[in-house]
C-alpha positions as CSV (number, residue, x, y, z in Angstrom):
1,X,18.0,-26.8,-72.4
2,X,20.7,-24.6,-70.8
3,X,24.4,-25.5,-70.7
4,X,25.6,-25.6,-67.0
5,X,28.9,-23.9,-67.9
6,X,28.1,-21.2,-70.5
7,X,24.3,-20.8,-70.2
8,X,23.9,-21.3,-74.0
9,X,20.3,-22.2,-74.9
10,X,19.4,-25.3,-77.0
11,X,16.3,-27.1,-78.1
12,X,16.5,-30.8,-77.4
13,X,15.3,-31.6,-80.9
14,X,17.9,-29.3,-82.6
15,X,20.9,-31.1,-81.0
16,X,22.9,-33.6,-83.1
17,X,21.9,-36.2,-82.2
18,X,18.5,-34.9,-80.9
19,X,17.6,-35.7,-77.3
20,X,14.2,-37.4,-76.6
21,X,13.9,-35.7,-73.2
22,X,15.6,-33.1,-71.0
23,X,18.5,-34.9,-69.2
24,X,18.4,-35.4,-65.4
25,X,21.3,-33.6,-63.7
26,X,23.9,-31.3,-65.3
27,X,24.1,-31.0,-69.0
28,X,27.0,-29.4,-71.0
29,X,27.0,-28.3,-74.7
30,X,29.6,-29.7,-77.1
31,X,31.8,-26.7,-76.7
32,X,31.9,-27.0,-72.9
33,X,32.0,-30.7,-72.7
34,X,35.6,-30.7,-73.9
35,X,36.5,-28.0,-71.3
36,X,34.9,-30.1,-68.6
37,X,36.8,-33.2,-69.7
38,X,40.1,-31.4,-69.6
39,X,39.5,-29.3,-66.4
40,X,37.3,-31.7,-64.6
41,X,34.2,-30.8,-62.6
42,X,36.2,-29.1,-59.8
43,X,37.1,-25.5,-60.8
44,X,38.9,-24.9,-57.5
45,X,36.5,-22.2,-56.3
46,X,35.6,-24.1,-53.1
47,X,39.2,-24.4,-52.1
48,X,39.8,-20.7,-52.7
49,X,36.8,-19.5,-50.8
50,X,37.5,-21.9,-47.9
51,X,41.0,-20.3,-47.7
52,X,39.5,-16.9,-47.0
53,X,39.6,-15.7,-43.4
54,X,36.3,-15.4,-41.4
55,X,36.9,-11.7,-41.4
56,X,36.0,-11.7,-45.1
57,X,33.5,-14.6,-45.3
58,X,31.5,-13.2,-42.4
59,X,30.5,-10.3,-44.7
60,X,28.7,-12.6,-47.2
61,X,25.2,-11.3,-47.4
62,X,26.1,-7.7,-46.4
63,X,25.0,-4.7,-48.4
64,X,27.6,-2.0,-49.0
65,X,28.1,1.0,-51.3
66,X,30.2,0.7,-54.4
67,X,31.6,3.4,-56.6
68,X,31.6,2.9,-60.3
69,X,34.4,5.3,-61.2
70,X,34.5,8.8,-62.5
71,X,31.0,10.0,-63.4
72,X,29.2,6.8,-62.3
73,X,28.4,7.7,-58.7
74,X,27.6,5.2,-55.9
75,X,25.0,2.4,-55.7
76,X,24.2,-0.5,-53.3
77,X,26.2,-3.6,-53.8
78,X,25.8,-7.1,-52.3
79,X,28.7,-9.1,-51.0
80,X,28.0,-12.8,-51.9
81,X,29.5,-16.2,-51.7
82,X,30.8,-16.8,-55.3
83,X,30.0,-20.5,-55.0
84,X,26.3,-19.6,-55.1
85,X,26.7,-18.0,-58.6
86,X,24.9,-19.9,-61.4
87,X,26.6,-19.9,-64.8
88,X,29.8,-18.1,-65.7
89,X,30.9,-14.5,-65.9
């Protein structure tokens, strides 16, 4: 079982109380459940991305070159819609 917020891993039978089955829908660990109750389900990301101009959002899905700083060179990078990210950074 993976927490939807922090991606921590749990066995259903190791939880307190143990779960008889994997829950249907989103599941949050005890640590993240309190954060979700305080902050709510909406993290505001949709609103922020929707406020971006089409000049920026039209580039979602594009491959570009990124430089990693001194001594790291260049490598391909993908411009993506952050709302499609699973888990947290």
